[in-house]
C-alpha positions in Angstrom: 0.0 0.0 0.0 1.4 3.5 -0.8 2.4 5.8 2.0 1.6 9.4 2.5 4.1 11.9 1.2 4.8 15.5 2.0 2.4 17.2 -0.4 -0.7 15.1 -0.4 -2.5 12.4 1.5 -3.2 9.1 -0.1 -6.9 8.2 -0.4 -8.5 4.8 -1.2 -10.7 4.0 -4.1 -12.5 0.9 -2.6 -12.6 -2.3 -4.6 -15.8 -2.3 -6.8 -16.8 1.2 -5.6 -16.4 4.9 -6.6 -15.2 8.2 -5.1 -15.3 11.8 -6.1 -13.0 14.7 -5.2 -12.4 18.3 -6.0 -9.1 19.2 -7.8 -8.1 22.9 -8.2 -6.6 24.2 -11.4 -2.8 23.5 -11.4 -3.0 20.7 -8.9 -1.8 17.2 -9.9 -3.9 14.1 -9.3 -2.2 10.8 -9.2 -4.0 7.5 -9.6 -2.1 4.5 -8.2 -2.7 0.9 -9.4 -1.9 -0.3 -5.9 -2.0 -4.1 -6.4 -1.6 -4.0 -10.2 -4.0 -4.9 -13.0 -7.0 -2.9 -11.6 -8.8 -0.7 -14.1 -9.9 2.7 -12.8 -12.7 4.4 -14.7 -12.0 8.2 -14.5 -14.3 11.1 -15.1 -13.8 14.9 -14.8 -16.4 17.6 -14.6 -16.0 21.4 -14.6 -16.5 22.5 -11.0 -18.5 25.5 -12.1 -20.9 23.6 -14.4 -21.0 19.8 -14.5 -22.8 19.9 -17.8 -19.2 20.4 -19.1 -17.3 17.1 -18.7 -14.3 15.3 -20.0 -15.2 13.7 -23.3 -13.4 10.8 -24.9 -14.7 11.5 -28.4 -13.6 15.2 -28.2 -10.3 14.2 -26.7 -9.5 11.7 -29.4 -10.1 14.4 -32.0 -7.8 16.8 -30.2 -5.0 14.2 -29.5 -5.4 12.4 -32.9 -4.9 9.1 -31.0 -6.9 6.6 -29.0 -4.5 6.1 -26.1 -3.2 9.2 -24.3 0.5 9.5 -23.6 2.6 11.9 -21.6 1.9 15.5 -22.7 -1.5 14.7 -24.1 -4.5 16.8 -22.9 -8.0 15.4 -22.4 -10.7 17.8 -23.4 -14.2 18.6 -22.4 -17.4 18.3 -24.5 -16.9 22.0 -25.1 -13.4 21.3 -26.4 -11.6 23.0 -23.5 -8.5 21.4 -21.8 -9.3 19.5 -18.6 -6.5 17.1 -17.6 -3.0 16.8 -19.0 -1.1 13.5 -18.6 2.3 14.4 -17.2 3.7 11.1 -15.8 2.9 7.5 -16.4 4.8 4.5 -14.9 2.1 1.9 -15.8 3.3 0.9 -19.3 1.2 3.5 -21.0 -1.8 1.3 -21.9 -5.2 2.9 -21.3 -8.6 3.0 -23.0 -10.8 5.8 -24.4 -13.2 3.6 -26.4 -15.2 1.5 -24.0 -18.3 2.8 -22.1 -18.6 2.4 -18.4 -20.1 -0.9 -17.3 -23.7 -0.9 -16.2 -26.4 -3.3 -15.2 -27.3 -4.0 -18.9 -23.7 -5.1 -19.5 -23.8 -7.6 -16.8 -27.2 -8.9 -18.0 -25.6 -9.4 -21.4 -22.8 -11.4 -19.7 -25.4 -13.6 -18.1 -25.3 -12.2 -14.5 -28.6 -12.5 -12.6 -29.5 -9.9 -10.0 -27.5 -6.8 -8.8 -23.9 -6.4 -9.8 -21.7 -3.4 -8.8 -21.0 -1.3 -11.9 -19.2 1.9 -12.8 -22.3 3.7 -13.9 -23.9 3.4 -10.5 -20.5 4.1 -8.9 -20.2 7.4 -10.7 -23.7 8.5 -9.6 -23.1 7.4 -6.0 -19.7 9.2 -5.9 -21.0 12.5 -7.2 -23.9 12.2 -4.8 -21.5 12.4 -1.9 -20.6 15.9 -3.0 -24.2 16.8 -3.6 -24.2 16.5 -7.4 -26.1 14.4 -10.0 -24.3 13.6 -13.2 -26.1 15.0 -16.3 -25.3 11.7 -18.0 -22.7 9.0 -17.8 -19.9 10.2 -20.1 -17.6 7.6 -21.5 -14.7 7.4 -19.0 -11.0 7.5 -19.4 -10.3 3.9 -18.5 -7.0 4.1 -16.8 -4.9 0.9 -17.0 -7.5 -0.8 -19.2 -6.1 -2.8 -22.1 -8.3 -2.8 -25.3 -6.0 -3.6 -28.3 -7.2 -2.4 -31.7 -6.4 -4.9 -34.4 -5.3 -4.1 -37.9 -8.8 -5.0 -39.1 -10.4 -2.6 -36.6 -11.5 -5.2 -34.1 -11.0 -4.8 -30.4 -10.4 -7.3 -27.6 -10.6 -7.2 -23.8 -7.2 -8.1 -22.4 -5.6 -8.0 -19.0 -3.9 -4.7 -18.0 -0.1 -4.5 -18.3 0.2 -2.2 -15.2 2.2 -3.5 -12.3 1.7 -3.1 -8.6 2.4 0.5 -7.4 2.5 1.9 -10.9 0.7 5.2 -11.4 -0.6 8.0 -13.7 -0.3 11.7 -12.8 -2.5 14.3 -14.5 -2.5 18.1 -14.1 -5.9 19.9 -13.8 -6.3 22.6 -16.4 -9.4 24.0 -14.7 -11.1 23.6 -11.3 -12.6 20.1 -11.5 -14.6 17.5 -9.8 -12.9 14.2 -10.6 -14.6 10.8 -10.0 -13.1 7.3 -10.0 -14.5 3.8 -10.0 -12.4 0.8 -9.2 -14.0 -1.3 -11.9 -16.0 -4.2 -10.5 -15.8 -6.3 -13.7 -15.2 -9.9 -12.6 -16.7 -11.9 -15.5 -14.1 -11.1 -18.1 -10.4 -10.5 -17.4 -10.2 -6.7 -17.8 -8.9 -6.6 -14.2 -6.4 -9.4 -14.8 -6.6 -13.1 -15.5 -7.9 -13.8 -12.0 -10.9 -11.5 -12.6 -10.6 -10.2 -9.0 -11.3 -6.4 -8.6 -9.1 -4.7 -6.0 -8.8 -1.3 -4.4 -6.7 1.5 -5.9 -5.5 4.8 -4.5 -5.2 8.4 -5.5 -3.5 11.6 -4.2 -3.6 15.3 -5.0 -0.4 17.4 -5.0 0.4 21.0 -5.6 2.9 19.9 -8.2 4.1 16.7 -9.8 4.7 14.1 -7.0 7.6 11.8 -6.4 6.2 8.4 -5.3 
């Protein structure tokens, strides 16, 4: 488990659950894949108006790529910069294509009854800060491995991120950021063992040293 450092306290993203936090412009938020192989669905909303949110389709158009790398900026649905990726020790494999899991996804996979899901986790997390999401935007799926084949096909593969690896992003405006430690346990997006685990995050005034 990561330890606290001088600039910011480490907070838990519980396994299968979501959290939300405020991040001021210029602060750096770091998402830690504590045990390795855990996908963390990530959303950002403008703190002044959550109808403006980080948009994967707008970001892909701005970056001209499907997988953000160091120096790339993720944009809002109003095409304004929101988060810039500044440090990545996870292997650099993330996903901007796949929608957040929801109860319909688990029904399609044959699950009967309730199953934790990232769509509900987002709503619950924003509820803790008194907000209701205007919709469920497609998330930035940190550490998620969705290779795109030469024929345009995609597959769901295990993450390449190792324990303790992390991604740091700088806020380009005042934000509300939400995370979900993806509860998917029917296909191996969280590793071959299909066991979701906790992750952690921290907020620093500048790029951290972990």
